[in-house]
VOPAGU-2260 file (C-alpha; in pm, 1 decimal, decimal comma):
REM VOPAGU-2260
SITE   aa  ch    i         X         Y         Z
SITE  MET   A    0   -3842,2   -1004,3    -689,7
SITE  THR   A    1   -3516,7    -940,3    -459,5
SITE  GLU   A    2   -3342,4    -634,2    -427,1
SITE  PHE   A    3   -3085,6    -542,0    -675,3
SITE  ILE   A    4   -2730,6    -619,4    -531,2
SITE  ASP   A    5   -2514,7    -404,4    -752,2
SITE  PHE   A    6   -2516,0     -93,5    -960,3
SITE  LYS   A    7   -2515,8    -286,0   -1301,0
SITE  ARG   A    8   -2905,8    -298,6   -1302,5
SITE  ARG   A    9   -2906,7      80,1   -1193,0
SITE  LEU   A   10   -2846,8     357,3   -1438,9
SITE  GLY   A   11   -2495,1     502,5   -1455,5
SITE  SER   A   12   -2273,6     218,3   -1295,3
SITE  GLY   A   13   -2101,1    -106,8   -1350,3
SITE  ARG   A   14   -1958,1    -155,6   -1038,4
SITE  SER   A   15   -2055,5    -329,7    -743,5
SITE  ILE   A   16   -2096,5    -172,8    -398,3
SITE  GLU   A   17   -1758,4    -166,8    -215,3
SITE  GLY   A   18   -1799,4    -293,4     135,6
SITE  ASP   A   19   -1938,9     -60,9     373,4
SITE  ASN   A   20   -1770,5     253,0     272,9
SITE  PRO   A   21   -2065,2     485,8     212,4
SITE  VAL   A   22   -1854,5     700,9     -35,3
SITE  ARG   A   23   -1791,3     410,9    -271,0
SITE  ARG   A   24   -2151,6     326,6    -282,9
SITE  ASN   A   25   -2209,9     629,0    -489,4
SITE  GLY   A   26   -2162,2     544,3    -872,7
SITE  LEU   A   27   -1969,9     843,0    -956,1
SITE  LEU   A   28   -1748,0     828,1    -670,0
SITE  SER   A   29   -1684,4     456,8    -728,5
SITE  LEU   A   30   -1525,2     566,5   -1049,5
SITE  VAL   A   31   -1253,0     791,9    -873,8
SITE  PRO   A   32    -928,7     648,1    -823,5
SITE  LYS   A   33    -806,5     590,4    -461,6
SITE  GLU   A   34    -559,3     857,6    -451,5
SITE  GLU   A   35    -826,1    1121,1    -544,8
SITE  LEU   A   36   -1097,0     982,5    -336,8
SITE  GLU   A   37    -835,9    1029,6     -30,6
SITE  GLU   A   38    -850,0    1398,2    -104,5
SITE  ILE   A   39   -1220,5    1414,2    -141,1
SITE  GLU   A   40   -1324,0    1222,4     183,3
SITE  PRO   A   41   -1219,9    1438,6     453,9
SITE  HIS   A   42   -1427,2    1710,3     313,2
SITE  MET   A   43   -1739,8    1485,8     283,8
SITE  GLU   A   44   -2012,4    1516,7     557,0
SITE  GLN   A   45   -2242,4    1212,7     550,6
SITE  ILE   A   46   -2591,7    1330,0     607,1
SITE  ASP   A   47   -2951,4    1147,6     631,7
SITE  LEU   A   48   -3206,7    1243,8     333,1
SITE  LYS   A   49   -3554,4    1284,1     466,8
SITE  LEU   A   50   -3874,2    1306,5     266,0
SITE  ARG   A   51   -3921,4    1643,3      92,2
SITE  GLN   A   52   -3600,4    1782,6     243,5
SITE  SER   A   53   -3477,6    2053,4      31,1
SITE  ILE   A   54   -3143,4    2016,4    -149,5
SITE  TYR   A   55   -3153,9    2347,7    -343,5
SITE  CYS   A   56   -3419,3    2648,3    -395,1
SITE  ASP   A   57   -3501,9    2827,0    -701,5
SITE  GLY   A   58   -3247,0    3065,0    -789,5
SITE  GLN   A   59   -3054,3    3040,9    -464,2
SITE  PRO   A   60   -2674,1    2963,9    -476,0
SITE  GLN   A   61   -2611,8    2599,1    -417,9
SITE  GLU   A   62   -2442,5    2545,9     -95,8
SITE  PHE   A   63   -2323,6    2183,5    -132,0
SITE  ALA   A   64   -2252,4    1914,3    -389,1
SITE  VAL   A   65   -2450,3    1623,3    -276,3
SITE  PHE   A   66   -2360,7    1238,2    -381,8
SITE  PRO   A   67   -2646,8    1001,9    -261,5
SITE  HIS   A   68   -2554,3     634,8    -193,7
SITE  ALA   A   69   -2915,0     551,3     -74,4
SITE  GLY   A   70   -3242,5     722,3    -161,6
SITE  VAL   A   71   -3373,6     947,0    -475,2
SITE  LEU   A   72   -3354,7    1320,2    -521,2
SITE  SER   A   73   -3599,2    1489,2    -762,9
SITE  MET   A   74   -3498,1    1781,0    -972,4
SITE  VAL   A   75   -3798,4    1984,4   -1056,3
SITE  SER   A   76   -3904,4    2276,6   -1276,1
SITE  LEU   A   77   -4177,6    2537,0   -1149,0
SITE  PRO   A   78   -4389,4    2627,3   -1468,8
SITE  HIS   A   79   -4661,0    2785,1   -1258,6
SITE  GLU   A   80   -4496,6    2855,0    -937,3
SITE  GLU   A   81   -4796,2    3084,8    -813,5
SITE  LYS   A   82   -5036,4    2770,0    -846,8
SITE  GLY   A   83   -4769,7    2554,5    -673,2
SITE  LEU   A   84   -4729,0    2332,8    -979,7
SITE  LEU   A   85   -4426,1    2153,5   -1072,1
SITE  VAL   A   86   -4282,8    1904,3   -1289,5
SITE  GLU   A   87   -3990,7    1675,6   -1253,2
SITE  ILE   A   88   -3704,2    1730,2   -1517,9
SITE  ALA   A   89   -3450,1    1450,5   -1358,1
SITE  THR   A   90   -3422,2    1197,8   -1098,2
SITE  VAL   A   91   -3093,9    1144,0    -901,7
SITE  GLY   A   92   -2995,0     833,4    -717,0
SITE  GLN   A   93   -2677,7     641,8    -610,2
SITE  GLU   A   94   -2556,9     680,5   -1008,4
SITE  GLY   A   95   -2515,6    1036,5    -971,1
SITE  MET   A   96   -2483,2    1401,8    -784,0
SITE  VAL   A   97   -2675,7    1717,0    -757,1
SITE  GLY   A   98   -2450,1    2026,7    -789,7
SITE  LEU   A   99   -2359,9    2035,7   -1155,2
SITE  PRO   A  100   -2358,0    2412,7   -1184,3
SITE  LEU   A  101   -2065,7    2408,4    -927,7
SITE  VAL   A  102   -1886,7    2197,4   -1199,1
SITE  LEU   A  103   -1973,1    2426,0   -1484,0
SITE  GLY   A  104   -1905,0    2747,0   -1338,9
SITE  GLY   A  105   -2220,2    2863,3   -1201,4
SITE  ASP   A  106   -2380,4    2844,6    -858,6
SITE  ASN   A  107   -2741,7    2813,9    -902,6
SITE  ILE   A  108   -2997,9    2676,7   -1135,1
SITE  PRO   A  109   -3382,7    2740,9   -1204,2
SITE  GLY   A  110   -3626,9    2516,9   -1007,1
SITE  GLU   A  111   -3578,0    2309,3    -692,6
SITE  CYS   A  112   -3453,1    1983,5    -581,4
SITE  PHE   A  113   -3597,0    1795,7    -297,4
SITE  CYS   A  114   -3569,6    1432,2    -156,2
SITE  GLN   A  115   -3830,4    1188,9    -325,0
SITE  VAL   A  116   -3712,1     880,7    -137,5
SITE  PRO   A  117   -3540,7     887,0     209,6
SITE  GLY   A  118   -3198,4     764,9     218,1
SITE  GLN   A  119   -2838,0     897,2     293,8
SITE  ALA   A  120   -2575,7    1097,5      98,6
SITE  GLY   A  121   -2226,1    1285,9     132,4
SITE  ARG   A  122   -2204,5    1630,7      69,2
SITE  ILE   A  123   -1923,3    1857,8      22,3
SITE  PRO   A  124   -1936,8    2270,5      75,0
SITE  ALA   A  125   -1946,3    2451,0    -235,7
SITE  ARG   A  126   -1625,1    2617,9    -262,3
SITE  LYS   A  127   -1418,7    2314,0    -157,7
SITE  PHE   A  128   -1604,8    2101,0    -408,5
SITE  GLU   A  129   -1506,0    2352,9    -671,0
SITE  GLN   A  130   -1140,0    2332,2    -562,9
SITE  LEU   A  131   -1146,2    1958,0    -575,8
SITE  VAL   A  132   -1278,4    1961,2    -922,5
SITE  ASP   A  133   -1005,0    2196,3   -1040,9
SITE  ALA   A  134    -732,5    1987,7    -869,7
SITE  LEU   A  135    -842,9    1643,2    -938,5
SITE  PRO   A  136    -836,2    1551,7   -1300,4
SITE  THR   A  137   -1030,6    1228,0   -1308,6
SITE  PHE   A  138   -1274,5    1332,6   -1066,8
SITE  ARG   A  139   -1351,3    1628,8   -1312,3
SITE  LYS   A  140   -1405,7    1382,5   -1605,4
SITE  VAL   A  141   -1617,1    1182,4   -1424,3
SITE  LEU   A  142   -1858,9    1473,9   -1344,0
SITE  LEU   A  143   -1835,6    1619,9   -1690,4
SITE  ARG   A  144   -1931,2    1281,2   -1842,1
SITE  TYR   A  145   -2218,8    1261,3   -1588,7
SITE  THR   A  146   -2316,5    1596,9   -1713,0
SITE  GLN   A  147   -2362,7    1468,9   -2057,1
SITE  ALA   A  148   -2569,1    1182,0   -1934,2
SITE  LEU   A  149   -2784,3    1394,6   -1714,0
SITE  ILE   A  150   -2850,2    1634,8   -2002,9
SITE  THR   A  151   -2964,5    1332,9   -2204,5
SITE  GLN   A  152   -3236,2    1229,1   -1921,6
SITE  ILE   A  153   -3363,8    1588,9   -1897,6
SITE  SER   A  154   -3376,9    1627,9   -2295,4
SITE  GLN   A  155   -3522,8    1287,5   -2326,9
SITE  GLY   A  156   -3770,7    1356,5   -2057,5
SITE  ALA   A  157   -3896,4    1679,0   -2186,1
SITE  ALA   A  158   -3977,4    1501,8   -2531,3
SITE  CYS   A  159   -4130,4    1188,4   -2366,4
SITE  ASN   A  160   -4368,3    1427,8   -2160,6
SITE  ARG   A  161   -4451,5    1592,0   -2489,4
SITE  MET   A  162   -4530,5    1269,9   -2726,2
SITE  HIS   A  163   -4591,4     969,9   -2514,0
SITE  PRO   A  164   -4905,6     857,4   -2339,5
SITE  ILE   A  165   -4925,7     854,8   -1960,9
SITE  GLU   A  166   -4927,3     483,5   -1927,4
SITE  GLU   A  167   -4589,0     453,2   -2082,1
SITE  ARG   A  168   -4456,1     764,8   -1912,0
SITE  CYS   A  169   -4571,5     628,8   -1591,5
SITE  ALA   A  170   -4375,7     294,3   -1640,9
SITE  ARG   A  171   -4081,6     470,5   -1753,2
SITE  TRP   A  172   -4086,1     700,0   -1417,9
SITE  LEU   A  173   -4134,3     362,8   -1203,6
SITE  LEU   A  174   -3851,6     207,9   -1371,3
SITE  MET   A  175   -3630,0     501,3   -1317,5
SITE  THR   A  176   -3722,9     507,9    -951,5
SITE  GLN   A  177   -3674,5     145,1    -904,3
SITE  ASP   A  178   -3335,7     167,9   -1047,3
SITE  ARG   A  179   -3221,3     428,3    -794,4
SITE  VAL   A  180   -3403,0     268,7    -487,9
SITE  GLY   A  181   -3249,2     -48,1    -555,5
SITE  ALA   A  182   -3534,4    -254,0    -454,2
SITE  ASP   A  183   -3865,5    -383,8    -595,5
SITE  HIS   A  184   -4102,1    -167,7    -365,7
SITE  PHE   A  185   -4119,6     182,0    -234,5
SITE  HIS   A  186   -4352,1     426,8    -117,6
SITE  LEU   A  187   -4532,6     673,4    -346,3
SITE  THR   A  188   -4850,4     854,3    -328,2
SITE  GLN   A  189   -5060,6     910,8    -643,2
SITE  ASP   A  190   -5057,6    1299,6    -587,8
SITE  PHE   A  191   -4683,2    1280,4    -594,1
SITE  LEU   A  192   -4644,1    1075,3    -899,3
SITE  ALA   A  193   -4888,0    1321,5   -1066,6
SITE  GLN   A  194   -4678,1    1602,1    -966,0
SITE  MET   A  195   -4379,2    1430,5   -1124,5
SITE  LEU   A  196   -4526,4    1345,8   -1428,6
SITE  GLY   A  197   -4705,3    1695,7   -1469,1
SITE  VAL   A  198   -5058,3    1565,8   -1492,9
SITE  ARG   A  199   -5369,0    1550,1   -1289,9
SITE  ARG   A  200   -5426,8    1268,2   -1042,5
SITE  PRO   A  201   -5712,2    1108,8   -1223,7
SITE  SER   A  202   -5462,8    1032,4   -1500,5
SITE  VAL   A  203   -5225,1     874,7   -1280,6
SITE  SER   A  204   -5494,6     665,0   -1126,7
SITE  VAL   A  205   -5593,2     542,9   -1467,9
SITE  ALA   A  206   -5222,6     464,7   -1571,3
SITE  ALA   A  207   -5157,6     278,6   -1240,3
SITE  SER   A  208   -5473,7      78,1   -1255,8
SITE  MET   A  209   -5375,1     -46,5   -1635,7
SITE  LEU   A  210   -5042,1    -151,9   -1508,4
SITE  GLN   A  211   -5163,5    -320,4   -1219,7
SITE  LYS   A  212   -5438,9    -496,2   -1411,4
SITE  ALA   A  213   -5170,7    -608,6   -1662,4
SITE  GLY   A  214   -4977,6    -778,6   -1349,2
SITE  LEU   A  215   -4686,9    -533,7   -1388,1
SITE  ILE   A  216   -4701,2    -357,1   -1042,3
SITE  THR   A  217   -4913,9    -391,0    -712,4
SITE  TYR   A  218   -5026,8     -63,9    -553,9
SITE  SER   A  219   -5193,0     -29,4    -232,6
SITE  ARG   A  220   -5200,7     235,2      41,1
SITE  GLY   A  221   -4910,0     438,9    -117,2
SITE  LEU   A  222   -4680,5     113,5    -161,7
SITE  ILE   A  223   -4593,1      27,5    -521,5
SITE  VAL   A  224   -4425,9    -316,6    -573,2
SITE  ILE   A  225   -4283,4    -408,1    -899,3
SITE  THR   A  226   -4399,4    -748,2    -974,1
SITE  ASN   A  227   -4295,2    -796,8   -1340,2
SITE  ARG   A  228   -3977,2    -602,0   -1426,1
SITE  SER   A  229   -3948,7    -721,7   -1781,2
SITE  GLY   A  230   -4316,8    -671,3   -1852,0
SITE  LEU   A  231   -4284,8    -301,6   -1723,9
SITE  GLU   A  232   -3989,1    -236,5   -1934,7
SITE  ALA   A  233   -4196,5    -366,7   -2238,0
SITE  ALA   A  234   -4479,2    -133,4   -2132,9
SITE  SER   A  235   -4241,5     177,2   -2107,2
SITE  CYS   A  236   -4165,6     397,9   -2407,4
SITE  ASN   A  237   -3823,9     361,8   -2568,3
SITE  CYS   A  238   -3718,8     674,9   -2373,0
SITE  TYR   A  239   -3614,8     446,0   -2073,7
SITE  ARG   A  240   -3361,9     259,6   -2297,0
SITE  VAL   A  241   -3231,7     547,7   -2449,7
SITE  ILE   A  242   -3154,8     715,8   -2093,5
SITE  GLN   A  243   -3021,2     381,2   -1963,0
SITE  GLU   A  244   -2788,5     321,6   -2223,2
SITE  GLU   A  245   -2652,6     664,6   -2248,9
SITE  PHE   A  246   -2575,9     649,4   -1867,6
SITE  GLU   A  247   -2409,5     307,8   -1900,6
SITE  ARG   A  248   -2198,4     456,4   -2201,6
SITE  LEU   A  249   -2060,0     743,5   -2018,6
SITE  VAL   A  250   -2049,8     662,5   -1656,5
SITE  GLY   A  251   -2115,5     295,2   -1645,0
């Protein structure tokens, strides 16, 4: 399976990558008209995203709005912080951004966000970002529509974690990660996947083994390869389709 070459297969965008401009590689920023983007770009710093790099911490003011154009970020809840337990509530890649409290008039949110798959992103200082949101109407509209799509991801994910078996949830998570990575392979340990799904590692081992025996993925030494995309979609619960369609409807 070859790498995806446009955003149409990824959540949240129906536009192709535009040249070598890293700003336009973010799905949300690709929807902003040129005259508004020219107001945004001078305030955007391009950074590398490193594995496990912190984007924001629990209860701390968010210093930047972050727009990935490669890589994947995980927003997590800390239901048992004293035990070091966490559960992923949302995944953010090239289709989105991190920093929505700054759009909605707040400056922090419970939980944490860190880099799940290394890549690159543009970031804007919080106060300047708030000024740009107030001044640029299309930019603000795009961000508000993305907020609604992200709420769908969070709420559907919560219901999915409560109602669906681990193998269906695992398939959904792998599909969403592939959408954001834009490739058929990525590095992922079973310990990390267990954390993201809020289960113990043996449960993930069983689920991954079932998907591998079905010929949908291969998994070796922390490298997952999606070998049958359509089969993995069929193995996933309906939550994947609901989330994908809502992103496409709102910011596609």
